[in-house]
N, C-alpha and C positions, 0 to 999 in steps of 0.2 A: 671873243665878245666881251665888251666892257661891263661892268655890274650895271652902269645906267641903263644900258641896251637891255639886259636880263630884267632889271626892275620894270622898264616900261612894257616889256613883252608880258611879264606876271600880270602888271595891272590891267593891261587890256584884257588878258584872258579873264580875270577877277571880275571885270565889269560885264564882260559878255555873259559869264555864268549867272551873275546877278540879274541882268537883263533877260536871260532866258528863263529865269525861276519867276521873275515878276511878270513876264508875258504869258504864262500858263495861269494866271490868276485871272478870277472874273471880274470883269468890267461892269457888267449888267446883265440882268434877267428880265425877260419879258414875255408875257402869255397873252395870246389872243387867239379867238376862235379854235381852241384846242392844240394850238401850236405853241410849243415853248422855246424860245430863242434864248440860248446862253452866250453872250460875246465875251471874249477873252482879251486882254491887254495886247496880246500880239495881233490881233486882227482876226484870228479864227473865230467863226460863229457855228455853233452846233445847234441843230433844230431837232425837235422831238414832236410828232404828231402823236398826241394822247389817245386819239380815236383809233388810230391803226397800229399804233405802236412802232411806226417807221422812224427811223433815226439817220441822220446825215450831218455831214459836217461841210462847210466851206471853208477853206483855207486861204489865208492871205498870202500873196505872194512878196511879203516884205523880205528885204535882204536882212543879214545879220546886223548891218551897219543901221538901217532904219530902225531896227529894234532897240538897238542901243541909243539911237538919237532920242526915240520916245521915252526910253527908261530914263535917260538923262534930263529930259523936259519935266517928267514927273517928280524926279528929285527935287528938282529945282523948284517946281511949284510947291512941293512940299514943305521945303525949307521957307518958302515965302509966307506959306500960311502958318507956319510956326508947329506943324504937325511933327 
């Protein structure tokens, strides 16, 4: 394995790890009629019914590649905004 191949694999893994960490971040929280909806960057949505205490999660079926694409778009948008 050449050094450039190794470097590319390390970089891909680093990006994936950063994307996974970013994906676990909260995108938004919405409350309506006693239901609290917490959406995450990775597409998962957690619900809590405050009246009954019932909690459930709807998981996105995004691949790791899709998560990385969303993360890269977010990074690009952030750079354009000057954040």
